[in-house]
N, C-alpha and C positions, 0 to 999 in steps of 0.2 A: 536496464530498468525492468524489462519484462521478466528477467530471471529473478530479480529481487522480489517482484510482486508474486512470482510463482512460489518462492520460498516462504513468503509471508502467508500465502493462501494455504500452503501445505501444513503449517503448524496449527491452523484454525485458531486465530488469536482470541476470538470470543470465548471459546472453550477453555483456552489457557488462562484467560483472565478469571473465569469462573473457578478454575482449579486453584489459582493463587488466592482468590477471595475466600475459598473454602478453608484454607489454612488460617486466615485471619479470623474468620467466623468461629472456627474451632477454638482459637485462643480467646476470643471475646466471650463465647459461651462458657468456657471452662473457668473464666475469671469473673463471671457474672457482670460483665461489662466494666469491671473495675480494673481497667488495663490502660496504662499510659502508652502513647505512641513511642516506638523504640526502633532501633536498627534491627533487632531480632525479628520484629514483625515484617519489616520491609524485606529482609533476607528470606523469611519464610514464604512470603508472597512469590518471590522470584524463583525459589526452589520449586514450588508447585507449578509455576508457569513454565519454567525451562524443562522440567522432567516430562510434563505432558507434551510440550512441543517436540521433544526428542522422540517420545513414543508415537506421536502422530506422524512424524516424518519417517521413522523406520517402518511404521505400518503401511504407509503409502509406497515405500520401496518394495516390500514383499507382496503388496496387493496390486502392483502395477499391471499385471496381466488381467486380473479380475476387474480392475477399474477401467480397463480398456473396453469392457463390456458394460459394467454397471455405471461408471462415472467417467466417460471419455474426456470430459473437460478438465479433470484434475491435472495438476502441474506435470506429473511424469507422463501419463499417456498422451497429453496434449503436446508434449515436446518442450514445454517451458523450462523444465528442469531435467537434467540428465540423471539417470539412476545413481551413478557414482557420486554426483554432487549431493544428492539427497543423503547418501551414506555418510559422507564427510560432515555435512551439516548436522546430522543426528548425533554423531560422535562429539562434535563441539558443544552442542546443547547439553548432552548428557554430562560431559566433563564439568562444565560450568555449574550445572545444577547440583551435582554431587559434592563439588568443592565448597560451594556455598553452604550446603547442608552440614558438612563437617564442621564448619565454624560455629554451628548452633549446638554442638555437643554430640557425644557418641550415640545417645539414644535416637536423636533426630536423624543422624547419619545412617544408622542401621535400618530404621524404618523407611527412609527414602531409598536406600539401596535395595531393600526388599521390594518396594513398589517398582523400582526400575527393573529388577530381575524378572518380576512377574510380567511387566509390560513387554519386555524384550522376548520372553518365552512365548507370550501370547502371539506376538507378531510373527514369530518364526514357526512355532509348532501348535500352540494352544488354540489358535483360531479354528483349526480343523476339528476340534473336540466338542463342538456344539455347545451344550449348556455349561460344560465345565469351562470352556473358553469365555462364555458370557460372564461366569462367576469371577474369572480372573480380572476382566475389565471392571466389573462392578466393585471388586475389592479395592482396586486402584482409585476408584471414585470415592469410596468411603474413607480411605486412609488419610486424606488431607485434614479431615476434622480431628482425628486422633493426633495427627502430626502437630496441628496448631495447639492442642492441649499440652503436648510435650514441651512446646516452647515456653509455656507458662509454668511448667512443672506441676500441672493440676489435671485431674481427669474426673469429671462428675457424671452422674447418670444421664444428664441431658445430652452431653456430647455423644455418649454411647447410643442413645436412642436416635439421635440425628444421623449418626453414621449408619445405623441399621436402615433408616428410612432411605438414605441415599443409595445404599446397596440394593434394596428391593425395587425402588423406582427405576434405577438404572438397569437392573435385571430385566424389567419389563421392556425398557427401551431397547436393550440388546436383542431380545427375542423378536420384538417389533421390527428392528433393523434387519433381521434375518429374512423377513418377508420382502423387504425392499431390495435386498441384495441377492435374491434367490437365483437369478440367472447366472450371474458371475460366480456365485458360490458353488454352483454345480460343476463349473470348470475346474475348481480347485479341490473338489471333493470335501467341502466343508459340511460337516454334519449338523447343520442348524435344525432347529425344531421345525421350521417351515419346509425343509427338504425331507426330513425323516418321517414327519407325521402329517404334513400338509399345512397350508396357510391358515385354514379355519381353526385347526387345533392350536397352532402357534399363536393366533390372535387371542384365543381363550386363555392360554398360559400367560401371555403378555399382560392381559387384563387382570389376571389373578395376582400378578406381582404388583401392578399398579394399585389395586384395591388393598393389598396387604400393607403397602406403604401408607395408605390412607388410614387404615385401622391403627397402625403404630402411632400415627400423628395425634391420635386422641389421648394417648397415655400421658404425655407431659402435663396436660391440663388436669387430668384426673389425679395425678400425683402432686399437683400444685407446684410444678417446677417452673412454670411460666406465668406471666401476668395475663390479665384479661385481654390485653392488646394482641396477644398471640391468636386469639379465637377468630376474629374476622379475617385476618390475613391467611391463616392456615385453612379456613373454610373455603376461601377463594381458590387456594391451591388444590384442595381436595375435590372441589366441584369440577375443577379443570381435569383432574385425573379421571374422575368418574365419567365425565362427558367424553373424553378421549377413549376410554375403555369401551364405552357403548358404541361409539362410532367405529372402532376397530372391529368389534365383534359383528357389527351389522354389515361391514364390508371389509373383507380381508385381502382385497386387491392391492397390487403393488403401489399404485399412485396414492390411494387413500392411506395406506400404511406409511408412506413417506410423509404425508401431511400430519398424521398423528405423531410420528416420531419427532417432527419439528415442534408441534404443539407441546409435547411433553417437556421439552427443554425449557419452555416458558414456565410451565407449572413448577418445575424444579427450582427455577430462579425465584418464583414467588414463595416457595417453601423456604429458601434461604432467608428471604426477608422476614418471614414469619418467626423464625427462631431468633433473629436479631431483635425485632420489636418486642418479642415475648419476654426478653430479659429486662425491658424497661419497666421500672416500678414507679407508678404515679401516686 
């Protein structure tokens, strides 16, 4: 029972649900909410869920020595899950995710395969490349929205803008995360912004990415791509990003950076809601 709980913790279910939901949101936005429930949407959700689950698992495998310092309670360093068990689990998750994606068409399969390759390269080599590694993760966060639009065979400017916002906000979170993981990253020679330029500089760069996402969030309403319902919800998300940016620049210490990293996940969820309600025409 403890092993099963460890495997579930390893995939980070909340993040996986968000990834699967991002696929559905991409499909909904691309179709202007004129989309009937279908098996394709369900499959798309599970493709996003499973591929992120596999990426999280393989990431924990390669990070097991670093996590022994940064996050000793995680499944592998705590002894809940053996490293070889994590590898097998990651392979099974990857196989199921890619097989499901193939059933949705060649374009969906190629895009999901690209995301999988990027995530695997990041876990094995890309993480050590600092900002480039951050961009790899953020690309995988942005891809599900495009993936969802491919399911509907449509791609509109709003999906592209939303993908860009997801990329920028996650870039900020990844640089932010480098502050949190600084001690363990030093052991693996990971060239994060926090290590190469210092935590204060990393905090400013992280805040810059967050604010860039806020600026992009204004464009849909300027171009009249969303209804007025978009405004109050996206303002709530934007105020959250601004608040977290200020808090991070005021205190770039590890514990505060951890709090900000968790806060930003909430603002990203609010942003998801903003794009959904913004498609509702009253």
